[in-house]
N, C-alpha and C positions, 0 to 999 in steps of 0.2 A: 498533643502535637502530632502532625503528620511526619512520616519519615522522609518525605520528598517535598522540597520547596516548590510552591506553586507561584511562579512569578506573575502571571497575568492577574491572579486574584490579589496578590500583595501589592503589585504596582498600582492598580486602580484604587485599592483601599487607602493606601498611604498618601497618594497624590490628592485624593479627596480631603483627607485630614489636613494636609498642609495648606490646601486652598481655604478650607473653612476657618482655620485658625490664623490665616495670614502669617504663617510661620516665618517667611523670608522677607516680609515688608521691613524696609530700613526705616529707622526712626531718627529724624533730624535732631531731636532734642535729647537723644540718649547720652548719658555721661560716659559711656564706654569709649575707648579709643576707636577711631573710625578707620575703615578700610574699604577702598573702592576697587572692585574687581570688575573688569569689563572686557567682553569679547567684541570684536568688530561686528556691528549689526548687519543682518543679511538683507540682500535684495529679495523681495517676495516674488520669485520667479515661478513658483507653483508647488514645489515640494522640496523638503530638505534633502541633503545628500550626506554621504559619509564624511565628507570634509567638514560639514557643519557639526556632525556628531562628535568628531574628534576635537574640534576647536572648543565647543561649548562644554564638553566633558572636562577638559583641562581646567577651564575657568571655574567650573562648578566644584571640582575637588578642592581647589584653593579657597573658594568662597566658603564652603562648608567647614573646611579645616579652621579657617580664621574665626568663624562663629564659635567653634568649639574652644578656641583659644581665648574667648572672652571679648571679641571685638564686635562692634556694630558694623555690619557689612552691607554695603550697597552693591547689589549685583542685578542690574536691570536688563531689559530687553526691549527692542523696538525694531523699526523697519525702515530701510533706506529705499523709500517707495516711489520716488519719481524716476523718470528715465525713459530712454528710447524703446526698450523691450515692450513696454506697455503700449506705446503708440504702434509698434509693429504688429502687436496682437490685435489692436483695434482695426488696422488695415486688413490684416489677413483673416481674422475671425469675425469681423463686423460687430465688435463689442465696444463698449466704452472703456477707456483705459482705467477709469476709477473703479468700475465694477470688476474688471479683470484683476486689478491689483488687490482690492479688498477681499475678493474671494480667495486669492492666493494666500493672503495674510491669515485668513481664518483656517485654511488647510494647514499651513506651516506651523501656526501656533498650536494647533491640536497635536501635531507630530512632536513638537518640542516638549509639550506637556507630558507626553507619554514616556519621555526619557527621564522624567523626575528631576529636572534641573531646579536648583534652589534660586529661582528668579523672583524679583519683586515686580510682579505683573501690574501692581497698582501704578507704576510709573511708565507703563508701556506708551510708546509714541510711534506715530507714523509720519514721515516727513511730507506726505501728500495731503495731510489734513490742515485746514486753515488755522486751527489752534496751534499748529507748529510753524507753518510757513509765514503766517501773519507776523509772528515775532521776528522771523528772519528778515522780512521786509523792513521792519523797524530798525533792525541792526544795520541793514544796508543803508538806510537813510542816516543813521548815526555816523557811519563811515563816510558817507557823502559830505555831511556837515563838517567832519574832521579833516577833509581834504584827502581822504584815502580812496576815493572813487572818482574816475573821470571817463570821458567818452572820446574816442578818436577813431579814425578810419584804420582798418587793419586788414591784412590779407587772410583769406579763409579758403577752405575747400568748399566749392559750391557744386551741388548736384543739380544740373539744369532740368532733369526730369522730375525728381522728387521735390525740387525747389526748396532745398534746405542746406544749411551748413553741415558738413560732415566732420566728425572727429578724425584725426589722422589714422586711427586704427580702422576706420570704416572705408578707407580708400585702399583698394586692392588692385595692384597693377594699373594704377592711374584711373580706375573706374569706381563708381559708387557701388558699395557692397550689395545694395538691394536692387537698384535700377539697372546697373551695368553701364550707365552712361559715363562718358568721358568727363572726369571732374575738372572744373575750371578753378583757377585762382581768381578771386574777386576781392575788391575792396568794399568792405561794409563798415558802417559806423557801429562800433562795439563798445560795451561798457567794460572797464578794467578796474581791478583792485590793485593798489600800489604795494604789492608784495616786495618789490625791489627796495622800497624805503627801509625794509627790515632785513635786507640781505646780510649785512654785517652781524646783526644780532642773531639771526637764524644760524649763521655759520658759527659764531662764538658759542652759542648755546649748546651746540652739539657736544662740546667738551664737558658740559655738566651732566650729560645723560649717561652716567656710568652704568646704569642698568638697562641699556639698550645694546643689541648685538652690534659688534664692531662693523659688520658688513653693511648694516643699514645706515649707520652714521657715515660711513665712507660713501655710500650711494647718494646720500643727501648732500654731502660735501661736494661731490663731483657735479651734482645737478645744479647747485648754487654757483659753483665754478668761478671762484674769485681768481682773477688774473691780473698781474702787473704787466703793463705794456707801453707802447708808444702810439700816440695818435698824431698823424702828420699829413702834410699835403704834398701831392705830386703836381707839378705844373703840366698842363695839357697843351698840345700844340695849337689849339684854337684860342689860346689866351686865358682859358678858364683854369680852375684847379679842381682836383678830386681828392677828398680826404679819406684816409683809411685808418684802421686800427689794427695793430698786430701785437701778438704776445711774443713774437720772435724777431725783434729788430736786429738781432745779431746776424740774421741771414740776408740782410738787405743787398749784399753784393751777389747773391744768388738769384735775385729777382729776374724773371724773364717776361712777365706780362702784368698788367693791371686789369681787373675785371669788375664791372658794376652789375648790380641787380637789374632785372628787366623793368622794374618800376622806379629805378633811380632817375632823378631829373635829367641826367646826361642821356640815359637811354631813351627817355620819353621825348627829349628834344630831337634826337637822331631819328627816332621812329616816326616823328611827325613829318620829316623830310624825306625818309627813305622807305618805300614799300617793302623792300627786302628786310630791313630792320624791324618794321612793324609786324611783318609775318613771323619773324623769329620771336619777337616779344609775345605775340599771341600764342606761339607754340610753347613758350615757357610757362604759360598759365596752366598747361596740362600737367605740370610736374608736381612734386610734393612740396610741402610747406614746412617740414621739420628737418632738423640737422641730420637725423637718422636716415630719412629718405634721401637726402642729398648725397649721403655717403654711398648709397647703393645704385642710384640711377646713373645712366650714361651722362658724362659731362659734355655739354654742348656749348658752343660759343659763336658769336657774330663779331667779326672784325670790323670795328667802326671806321677804320682808316686813320684814326687819330693816334697820336703817340704821347707818351709822358716822359719827362726828363728825370733821370736819376738824381736824387738830391745831393749825392756826394761826387758825381761825375757827369757834368753836362754833356759830355760826348756820348753817353749811353742813352739811347732812345728805345723805349719799350712799347709794344703795341697795346692799345686799349680795347678790350673786348666787352661785349654784353654777354653774361654767362648765366646758364640756368641753375648753377649750383650756388649762386650768391643770393641772399635774401635781404630785402630792405629792412626787415625787422631785426636783423642781427648786426650789431656793430653800427657802422656808418653806411652799410649797403654797398661797400666797395672793399676789395682786397687786392693785395699784390701777391703774385704767385711765385713760389720758390719750389720748382718741381723736384729737385733732388732731395728735399727734406720735408715734403708734405705729399701724402699719397694722392689726395684729391687733385692737387696741382700737377703731380706727376702724370696722372691719367689724362688730364686736359692737354698738357704740353706734348705728350706722346701722340695724341690724336691730331694735333695741329702743327706738328713739326717744329715746336719752339725749343729754344736752347735749354738744356738741363745741365746746370753748372754746380759742381761740388764746392760747398763752402764750409762744411763741418766734416772733420775727419775723425773716424773712430780709432785712428792710430795706424791702420794698415795702408790705406789708400789716401793720397793727397792730391793727385792730379785733377785738374778742373773737369775733365771729361768724365761724366757720370754714366756708367754702363750697366748699373745693377738692374735687376728685374723689378724692383720696387723701391720706393723712397726710403731714405734713412732718417729717422726722427729721433734717434737717441742722443746721448751726450757726446762730447768730444772737444776737439781743438779747432779753432777757426783757421781756415786755409783759403788761399785765393781771394783774400778780402782786404788787401791793402793794409791800412793801419790796425786792423783787427787781428791780423795773422799772429798765431801763437797764443792768443787768449782762450780761456775756456768760455763756454756759452754764457754763463751768468755775467762774467766780467765784460764780455762783448756787448751784451744787452745794455749794461749800465753806460758803457762808453758811447754807444750810438745815441741813447737818450740824452746824455750830457751834451753831445755835439748838436743834436737837433734843437735842444732848448737854447743853447748859445747862439745858434744860427737863426732862431726865430721861426723855424718852419715846422716845429712839432713840440710836443710836450709829453712827459711821462704821465700815465694815468692808470687808475684801477678800474677794471670792468668786471661784470658778473655775467656768467652764462644765463643766470636766472632772468626771466622776462616777467613783466607785469602779467597778472592773471586775467586773461580775457574770459569774462563770465557770461557773455551773451550767447544764448542758444535760440535758434529759430525753430522752436518746436512748442507744442501745446503742453505736454505733461511735465511741468516744472513750476517752480515758484515764479509768479509774475513779477517782473521788475517794477517797483512802485514809482514810476515816473510818468508824467503826462507831458506830451509835446504840444506846444502852442506856437503858432506862427509868429505871434507878437512877443511872447515872453520866453521862448526857448524851452529847454527841458526843466520842468517844474516838479518838485517832489510831491507825491500824493500826501495830503494832510494826514496827520497821525490819527485823527478821529475817523478817517475813512479806511483805515487798515482793519482787517486784511483786505487786500485786493484779491477777490476770490475768482478762481477760474470758472468760466461759464460751463454748465453741464451740456447745453444743447449745441454740440459741435459735431461736425461730420468729417470723416477721413476719406470720403469718396474721391476727393480731388487732392493731388499731391500738394505739399507745402504746409505751412503753419495755419491751422484753422482759426487762430486768433486774428490773423490778418484779414480774413474775409467774413468774420462774424458781423452780422448786420447791426448789432446794437452795442455789444460789450465795450468795444474800444472807443466809442464816441461819447465824450464827456465834456463838461465845461471846464475851462482853465481855472485852477484854484486861485490864480493871481488876478486875472482881468475879467474872468467870467465869460470870455469868448469861446467859440467852438474850438475844441482841441481833441486830440486822440491819445489813448493810452499807449505806452510802450508795449509792443506785442512780443518782444523777446522775453524768454524766461531765463532764470539763473542756471548756470552749470550745476549739475547735481552734486558736484564736489562741495559746493557751498553748504548743502543740506547736512553733509557729514562732517563739516568743519567745526560744528559747535554742539552737536547732539548730546555729547557727553556732559555738557554744562546743563542742558535742559533736563537730563536725567537727574542731576543733582538738585535741581530747584525748579519747580513748576508753578509759579504764581500765574493767575489768569491775566493780570494787567500788564505784564512785562515778560521779557525773555527769561529772566531769572532774577532771583534775589541775591544780591552780592554776598551778604553775610552767610546765607545758607549754602550757596555754592562753594564758598571758600572753606567751609567746614569739611567738604568732601574732596575737593580738588587739591593737587592734581590727581588723576587716576593713578592708583598705586601700582596696578598691574593691568596692562593692556595686552590682549592676545589676538593675533590675526595673521593672515598670510603675508608672505614677503612680497607678493605682487603689489601690495599697497605701500611698500617701503618708501616710495618717493612722493607721489602726488598727494595722496590722502593725508599722510602724516605731515608733509610740508605745509599743506594748506591749513590743517588743524593747528599747527604750531603758529602759523601766521595769524590766523583768526584770533587765537588766544592773546598773542602779543598786541594785536590791534586793539582788543578790548582793554588791555592794560594801558596802552598808549592813550586811550580815551578815558582812563580812570574809571572804568566800569567794573574792573576785576583786578585784583592784586596777585595774579598768577601769570608767570611768563611761559612756563612749559606745561602743556596739557597732560602729558603721560610720563610719570616718573620712571616706570618700568615698562619695557616692551619685550614681548616674546613672539617670535615668528615660528609657528609650528610647521612641520613637514606636511606633505600632501598624502592623501590616501590613494594607493595605486592598485591596479588589477591587471591581470593578463588581458591581452586583446585577442580576438578571434575573427577569422575570415572564412567565408564559405568557399567552395570550389569556384564560384563565379567571381570571387574577390570582394563580396559584400561584407560589411562589418556585421558581426553577430554579437548578441548580448550573452552574458553567462547563462541566462535562462534558456537560451536556444541550444545549449551545448550539453552533451552528456557522454562521458567515456570517449572523448576524442572525436565525436561525430555530431553533425547537425541533427537535432531531434526530428525536425520536420521532414528531412529527406533521407536520413541515414548515411549521407555522404561524409567522408572524412573532412575535418576542418584543419585550418592552419593556425597554430598558436603563435601569436606575435609577441612583441615586446611587452613587458610590464610597464604601464604608463599611468599618469594621472587619470583618475576617473573623469570621463567626459561623455556628454550625450552624443557628440559627433562620432565617437568610436565605439559607442554602445557598451563600454566596459564599466558601467555604473552598477552599483548595488543599492537597491532601494532599502533604506533602514526599516521601513514599516514591516515587511514580512519577517525580517530578522528579529525585531522586537516581538512580533506575534509568536514566533517559534521559540525564542530563547529568553525573552524578557529584557527589560531595560538594563538590569544590573550586569548580565553577561555581556551585553553589547558595550556598555561603558567599560567594563573590565578589559575587554579585548582592545579597545581604543587606547588604553593606558599601558598595556603590558608588553606589547610585542617589540617595540623599538624605542630608542630615545625620541622624545617628543619633537626635537628639532629636525629629525630625519623623516624621510618618507616611510609610511606604514603600508606594507603589502597586505591586502585583504586575502584571507584564505578561509575556506570552510573548516579546515582542521583547527585553525586558530580560534574561531568563535565557538566551536564545539568544546575545545579545551577550556575556554572561559566558562562555559555552561557547566562543565564537570566540576570546576573549582567552586563555583557558587553552591553546587550541591554538597561538596565536601564541607564547606563552611556550615551549611545547614545541619549536616549530620553531626558535626561537633556540638552544636547547640542542642540538637535533639537528644544527643546522648550524654548531656552534661549531668553529672552526679556529684553529690557532696563527697569530698574526699578528706582524708586527714593527713596531717603532717606536711612538711615543706619539701620542695624539690629545688635544690639550689640551682641546678642547671636550667630549669624552666624559669625560675625567677630572674636569672641573669639574662637569658635569651629574651624574655619579655621586656625587660628594661632597655636592652640594646635596641629592640625593635621599636619601642615607643620613641626613643631618642632619634634613631636613624630615619624612621618614616617621616617624622616632623621636619628634619633637615631636608630630606628629599622633596617633600611637597613644597616647602618654601622656595627651593631651588628649581621647581618645576621639573624635577627629574622623576617623573611618575613611574617609569619602568623600573627604576631602582627601588622605589618604595614598594612596588608590587613584588619584586624579588624578595625583599625582606619579609613581606607578609607570607609568601610561600614558605620560606624557611621556618617561620614561627609555626605555621600550620603543621608542617612536617614534624617539628619537634613536639608539638602538643599531641599529635596522633601517636607518636612512639612512646610517650611518657606514661608511666603507671599512674593510676588514680591517686590524687593527692589534693590537698587544699590549694597548692600552688597551681596545679593543672586547672582546677575549677576557676580560680581567679583569672588565669590566663585566657580562658575561653570567654569569660565575661568582658575582659578588657579587649580581646580581639574584636568583639562586636563593635566597640567604639572606634577601633583603629581602621576598620574597613568601612565605617559609615560614610566618609566622604566619597568613596569609590562605588560602593554598592548600597545606596541608602535605603532601598526598599527592603532588602534582606535584613539590613541592620535594624530597621524599625520593627520588622516582624519578630526577629530574634530577641530584641530588647523587651518587647511586650511579653513574649513567651517566657522570658526569665523573670517576669513579675514586676518590671519597672512600670510606673504609672505615667511618667513624663516621656516626651519624645526623645529619641537619641539625637535628633537634630539639635536639641537644646542642651545636650549633655556636654560636660567639660571634656577636653582632651585629657587622656590619662596622664597621671604623674608617675614618677619612678624615683627610686633611691639612686642618686648619682654614684654611690659607692659600688653599685652592681655593674657599672660600666667598666670598672677596672678588672681586667683579666687576671685571674690568679693562677692560670695554667698557660704554658706556652708549648709550642711545637718546635722541637729541636731536630735539625737535620743530622743524620749519621752518614758520614762519608768514610770510605776506605780508599786511600791514595787519591783523594779529591773527587771520587765518584760517589754519587748518592746511592746509598744502599737501603735506607729505611728512615723512619722518623720516630722520635720519642715524644710523648706527652708527659711533662713533668711540672711540678710546682714552680711558679715564677721565682727567680732568684736562687735556684738550687746551686749548691757549691760545685766547684769543678770536679772534685773527686767523685761526687755522687753521679754527675753526668757521665764521667768516664766509666765508672763501674757499670752503669746501666747500658752504655754502648757496648762494652766488652761482653755483656751477657746476652746481647741481641743475637738471635738465631742466624740472621743473614750475615752478620759480622763474623760469627764463629765459623760459618761455612766458607767464607771468602778467605779468612786468615789461615785456615787449615792447620790450626795448632801453633802457628808461628807467633812469636812475641813482636808487637809493633815496635819499630825503631823510635818512633816519636808519636805523641798524642797531643793534638792541638784542640783546645776547648775555648770556644767563644760563648760565654754565658748567655743563656736564653736564645741562642741562635743555632750553633752547630758544634759538632765534635768530629774531628778528622783523624783517623788512625792511619799513620804512614808505615807501611810494612817494609 
């Protein structure tokens, strides 16, 4: 054996062996208990980053550990391969999205393989391939047949230059992120999935997800947003009525205006007769379409000249506005404003000089004139509210609802913040929606024997907009119902649809259908899912919906897709700027200066690694220099996995040194004789403790225990116990440093792979400590400690304490007035 571990040689050798032997291929027919470990699959953007390395290392340790514990482990990998970045690359680099994507997949797969992850590559999938998205099209049609899909007009962000719908995140300061054009609100016919049909189930199901982070469950709960409230009608001065919904009927006596959305029928009617109203409605189209955007944009309104009558006091007439912060897609498209107790209403009323009346008091102020700097939305007692005065908020809500129902002008109801999922995207690089539009027959499903509807390859991105719309042949087809001329749906599915069921396809991959129910149910739900908290709401919610929809259609008897969820922290790095204020990468900096110019640099905050701030570290050179195992070890060792990990050169170098320490222990292994009780006990404690830590995903704690064991082995004299501890140590580190472990296992004469070895066993009796540390105090102040047999009698503890050199010096020959002994814990000598 060499005295120094050569990671590049070992990495390549053992990765080749694992591939040839299909070591990590999961067997559906295995009699072993099954375990499904999955990390969120990556978008093939070009290269993996340190966030990927951390995420996949965590899942890999758990997967390898569970294999050693005798489980049949499914640990697959694939690619979330559709989406806008590929189309952007097509426009900017004049390449085809498919070619760009597949090249990135090849690059990233090679990078992942170099890290030695125990992945079942035989199940690899890419969502951009017809053998995946064809089954997704079939599932879409299943949902359509089950009444879970419908089409309607909906407001969208429309970029008039790129001629495409933009996601809310792609609208920056009201402009398209790529074109810079002012974004318009447009009504387009869109396909929707009925996620709201499952709102109550999705909310109730959160209570069963005991192995999810509390913060994620709360985020989903808030997103679903179940609210009890009142839906009621205001009489309008022109003889019509306007219906609103509110979760705060208790504040009805604080109302100072009613506002409708720009595309509300009332607004449209007024706009048809008033050029000023029409101009304002057109201006509203430039604003945002989400609740979050509405909170931040300036609140603008148009006074229609109409008024509404207060339902409890006909003498109160309130102005009716068209407002840019009201959306037709939320509630009824109309609201009543209570400026004293809603910040959005407060800003609007302040701008237009409307009444701001206090109706909820926090106990200090009760006068109707509200003079605070911002709205008060907390709990309190009703004031200035006639028959509601003195009630708390909840009682007042119930009272208003009761009176509205008795009067016949409103009713209590439950609403959800959650909206149906609009899945239509006006872009090329996505799953074609399998619908054909016929002038005579309407929207007709593509026949099953014509699936998959495959994207055409011969498309051009020279002209803005969706290439499918202008393709000369692809969209022109015969109607499946009447045979007449018809056109394909040219919208593609939201890429969140692709990631809403991929974990099922990993579990079962028949050619003729999306999955085999019996096979999929053997593996599902995913036992441990690992990924970033940025996916806590939409991806996880959509995956939960998709699984429940399949259960609803009796295609799968699983309600929740992920039994356990872990959201890891980010990998961070310092940021650097040149004297000109430009971002610099770590490779551009040495000893506080910019390498190219010799000028001093400014060290900024430590932040999440991002390409925009150039504070990324490419894993490939790190693996080239230090090897896969040192890289993996650093990802696990420096901080709790749920917290951010700061990248440092000293950290990776420390991991490299530890890998070499492990190798030297194996290199220097020698047969010894006799037992070493301390080593035996430390080994048993480490086996037990590391197992607990890995199952709890507390990898940094497991690493700390392994450091302690290595320290103890290094200090121990040669013995049979020490030799056995080194051999066992190799199995203990195998999930974290698999290449080193395989090399060491083979060097110790083992013929089988350590990847197939069992997790070490231990004698439970060795976990019981037979010695304890006892604190010695004089007058309550700690002076020293004693190590004594557990259960030592009080007189023995007192005698040992009196003989302690520190105690003798402090007492100065004086006899203690009292001696207090707490067995196994402390002795206090009171002078």
